C-alpha positions in Angstrom: -36.2 -219.7 166.0 -35.4 -216.2 166.4 -31.7 -216.5 165.9 -32.2 -218.7 162.9 -34.5 -215.8 161.8 -32.1 -212.8 162.3 -29.2 -214.9 160.9 -31.8 -215.7 157.4 -32.3 -211.9 157.5 -28.7 -211.3 157.6 -27.6 -213.5 154.8 -30.6 -212.4 152.6 -29.2 -208.7 153.1 -25.4 -209.7 152.5 -26.6 -211.4 149.1 -28.6 -208.8 148.0 -25.8 -206.6 148.5 -23.4 -208.2 146.6 -26.4 -208.7 143.7 -26.0 -205.0 143.7 -22.4 -204.5 143.8 -22.1 -207.0 140.4 -24.6 -205.2 138.6 -22.8 -202.3 139.3 -19.7 -203.6 138.1 -21.5 -204.9 134.8 -22.9 -201.4 134.2 -19.7 -199.9 134.5 -17.8 -202.2 132.4 -20.2 -201.6 130.1 -19.8 -198.1 130.0 -15.8 -198.7 130.0 -16.3 -201.1 127.0 -17.8 -198.4 125.3 -15.5 -196.1 125.8 -12.6 -198.2 124.6 -14.6 -198.8 121.4 -15.5 -194.9 120.9 -12.0 -193.9 121.9 -10.2 -196.7 119.2 -12.6 -195.4 116.3 -11.8 -191.8 117.1 -8.2 -192.5 117.3 -8.4 -194.3 113.6 -11.0 -192.3 111.7 -10.2 -188.7 113.6 -11.6 -186.3 111.0 -13.8 -188.6 109.4 -15.5 -189.9 112.6 -18.7 -192.1 111.7 -22.3 -190.6 113.4 -23.5 -194.0 114.2 -20.5 -195.5 116.1 -20.0 -192.0 117.9 -24.1 -193.0 118.5 -23.6 -195.5 120.0 -22.1 -194.2 123.4 -25.2 -192.0 123.6 -27.0 -194.2 126.6 -23.2 -195.3 128.1 -22.9 -191.5 128.6 -26.1 -190.9 130.5 -25.4 -194.7 132.4 -22.2 -192.6 133.9 -23.9 -190.1 135.9 -25.1 -193.1 137.7 -22.1 -195.2 138.3 -19.4 -193.0 138.7 -18.3 -189.8 140.4 -19.7 -186.7 139.0 -16.4 -185.2 137.4 -15.4 -188.8 135.5 -19.0 -188.6 134.6 -18.7 -185.0 133.2 -15.5 -185.7 131.9 -17.3 -188.6 129.4 -19.9 -186.3 128.8 -17.5 -183.5 127.4 -15.7 -186.4 125.7 -18.8 -187.6 123.7 -19.9 -184.0 122.7 -16.5 -183.4 121.6 -16.9 -186.3 119.4 -20.2 -186.2 118.6 -19.5 -182.6 116.9 -16.7 -183.8 114.5 -19.0 -186.6 113.6 -21.3 -184.7 112.8 -19.2 -182.1 111.1 -17.8 -185.2 108.9 -21.6 -186.0 108.5 -22.5 -183.0 106.7 -18.9 -182.6 104.8 -18.1 -185.3 102.7 -14.7 -185.7 102.0 -12.1 -184.6 103.9 -12.4 -180.7 103.9 -10.4 -178.5 106.7 -12.6 -178.3 109.5 -13.5 -175.0 111.3 -11.3 -173.9 114.3 -14.2 -175.0 116.8 -14.4 -178.9 115.2 -10.2 -178.7 115.0 -10.3 -177.8 118.8 -13.3 -180.5 119.6 -10.7 -183.5 117.6 -8.0 -182.0 119.7 -9.8 -182.5 123.0 -10.7 -186.1 121.9 -7.3 -186.7 121.3 -5.7 -185.0 124.0 -8.2 -186.5 126.6 -8.8 -190.2 125.6 -5.7 -191.9 126.8 -6.1 -190.0 130.1 -9.6 -191.1 130.2 -8.8 -194.4 129.4 -7.0 -195.0 132.8 -9.4 -193.0 134.9 -11.8 -195.4 134.2 -9.6 -198.5 134.2 -9.0 -197.3 138.4 -13.0 -197.1 138.4 -13.5 -200.3 137.0 -11.0 -202.8 138.5 -10.8 -206.4 137.4 -12.7 -208.6 139.1 
């Protein structure tokens, strides 16, 4: 009887561990998918980025701190902040006025880091 109880407890612990790993995978995948959408939007819209689209990544950038190492999570925060600054400028300035240097630098940062961040996320969220 004791061996059955021990086996049952061991099996329950393994199932709980598997469920936790599955839940973490789904959260990481949600961050990956949201980043992919944001980076595609930024590539397509550039200086005319839509604040509503950029804002959808807000929840995911905070979840990244729980899902990924600190370095990758910080890179995602920096990317989001740069995209947000560009979208905020676009919201406040209709048309296509020449952006000030700081906004142009943020847009350049978005373009420069998008591909490398996507590759890092692919490694951090391997296919199951």
